[in-house]
C-alpha positions in Angstrom: 97.6 97.9 106.5 100.4 95.7 107.7 102.5 96.8 110.6 105.8 95.9 112.1 107.1 96.8 115.5 110.5 98.4 115.8 111.7 95.5 118.0 110.6 93.0 115.3 112.6 95.1 112.8 115.7 95.0 115.0 115.4 91.3 115.8 114.2 89.9 112.4 115.5 92.2 109.7 115.6 89.4 107.2 111.9 88.5 107.8 110.9 92.1 107.7 112.7 92.6 104.3 110.9 89.6 102.9 107.6 90.9 104.2 108.4 94.3 102.7 109.2 92.8 99.4 105.7 91.1 99.4 103.7 94.0 100.8 105.6 97.0 99.1 105.2 99.0 102.3 104.8 98.5 106.0 103.8 100.8 108.8 106.5 100.9 111.5 105.3 101.1 115.1 106.7 101.7 118.6 104.6 100.8 121.6 101.8 99.9 119.1 101.7 103.5 117.7 102.6 104.1 114.1 105.4 106.5 113.4 106.9 105.7 110.0 106.2 104.0 106.7 108.8 101.6 105.2 108.7 101.4 101.4 110.4 98.9 99.2 112.4 100.4 96.4 114.8 99.3 93.8 118.3 100.9 93.9 117.8 102.2 90.4 114.6 104.0 91.3 115.3 105.3 94.8 115.6 109.0 93.7 112.3 108.7 91.7 110.6 107.1 94.7 111.8 109.8 97.0 110.7 112.5 94.6 107.2 111.0 94.4 106.9 110.8 98.2 108.1 114.4 98.5 105.6 115.5 95.9 102.7 113.6 97.6 103.6 115.2 101.0 103.7 118.7 99.4 100.3 118.2 97.8 98.9 117.1 101.1 100.4 120.1 102.9 98.8 122.4 100.2 95.5 120.7 100.7 95.7 121.3 104.5 96.7 125.0 103.9 93.7 125.5 101.5 91.3 123.8 103.9 92.6 126.0 106.8 92.2 129.2 104.6 88.7 128.2 103.6 87.8 127.5 107.3 89.1 131.0 108.2 87.3 132.7 105.3 90.6 133.7 103.6 89.6 132.0 100.4 87.3 135.0 99.6 90.1 137.6 99.7 90.5 139.7 96.5 93.8 140.1 94.8 94.0 143.7 96.1 93.5 142.5 99.7 96.2 139.8 99.2 98.6 142.3 97.7 98.0 144.8 100.5 98.6 142.1 103.1 101.8 141.1 101.5 103.0 144.7 101.3 102.2 145.2 105.0 104.1 142.1 106.1 107.1 143.1 104.0 107.1 146.6 105.5 107.0 145.1 109.0 109.8 142.7 108.3 111.8 145.6 106.8 111.4 147.6 110.0 112.5 144.7 112.2 115.6 144.2 110.2 116.4 147.9 110.5 116.2 148.8 106.8 
């Protein structure tokens, strides 16, 4: 995993662009701590690339939610229990909104 510091990016944009073209992605750091990922992209495919990144992030979020539910034992709930919980939350929200 290649990294580039934010100061290097500011000082040597041309060199970083060339490195990015070779590597396809770089991890951006500040104070030696990673905080972003730079991806190379072609202007004609930027929307497709963004869609792929968003999709991957959504899948990872779903994986974390499922792992959390399993750790809390919620993966064993029946549909009746799930529907009852949804109904309860909706009733509580309705009361708070004054309906």
